[in-house]
C-alpha positions in Angstrom: 17.0 17.3 8.3 17.6 13.6 7.2 15.4 11.2 9.1 15.2 7.5 9.8 11.7 6.6 8.8 9.8 3.3 9.1 7.7 2.9 6.0 5.6 0.4 4.1 4.4 0.1 0.5 0.9 1.6 -0.2 -1.5 -0.2 -2.6 0.3 1.4 -5.5 3.8 0.4 -4.4 4.9 3.8 -3.2 6.6 4.1 0.2 4.5 5.7 2.9 5.7 6.6 6.5 4.5 4.6 9.5 6.9 6.1 12.1 10.1 8.2 12.3 12.8 9.1 14.7 13.2 12.7 15.8 16.3 12.7 17.8 15.8 9.9 20.3 12.0 10.1 20.1 10.1 7.6 18.0 6.9 9.3 16.6 4.2 7.1 15.1 2.3 8.4 12.2 -1.3 8.7 13.5 -2.8 10.0 10.2 -1.6 10.8 6.7 -3.4 14.1 6.3 -2.3 14.7 2.6 0.2 13.5 0.1 1.8 14.8 -3.1 3.5 12.2 -5.2 5.7 13.3 -8.1 8.4 11.6 -10.2 11.3 12.8 -8.1 9.9 13.1 -4.6 6.9 12.2 -2.6 5.6 14.5 0.2 3.5 13.4 3.1 1.7 15.7 5.5 1.2 13.7 8.7 -0.2 14.0 12.2 2.2 12.5 14.6 1.3 10.5 17.7 2.4 13.5 19.6 -0.3 15.7 18.1 2.1 17.8 16.0 2.1 18.1 12.2 5.0 17.2 10.0 5.8 17.2 6.3 8.1 14.4 5.3 9.7 14.2 1.8 10.9 10.9 0.3 13.4 10.8 -2.5 13.1 7.3 -4.0 16.3 7.5 -6.1 18.4 8.2 -2.9 16.0 6.2 -0.6 16.2 9.2 1.8 13.5 10.8 4.0 13.7 14.4 5.0 11.8 16.6 7.4 10.7 19.7 5.5 8.1 21.2 8.0 7.3 20.9 11.7 4.3 22.6 13.3 3.7 22.3 17.0 0.2 22.3 18.2 -0.7 24.1 21.5 -1.2 21.8 24.3 
């Protein structure tokens, strides 16, 4: 699923997510739990402001973000 992601440059110049739109909902990134940065893609495991976990993938060549995993936490 292609996403609209608000991002900023980290200290190394790589893009990191700050918030993203999931349908009509804006979800702020509360915490970046983990990240994997490779030549072709960067992956970010994030905890959203809604308490759920997401893995977002960024393709710098295409400048596109994609949702690759969603895990809902019991409320």
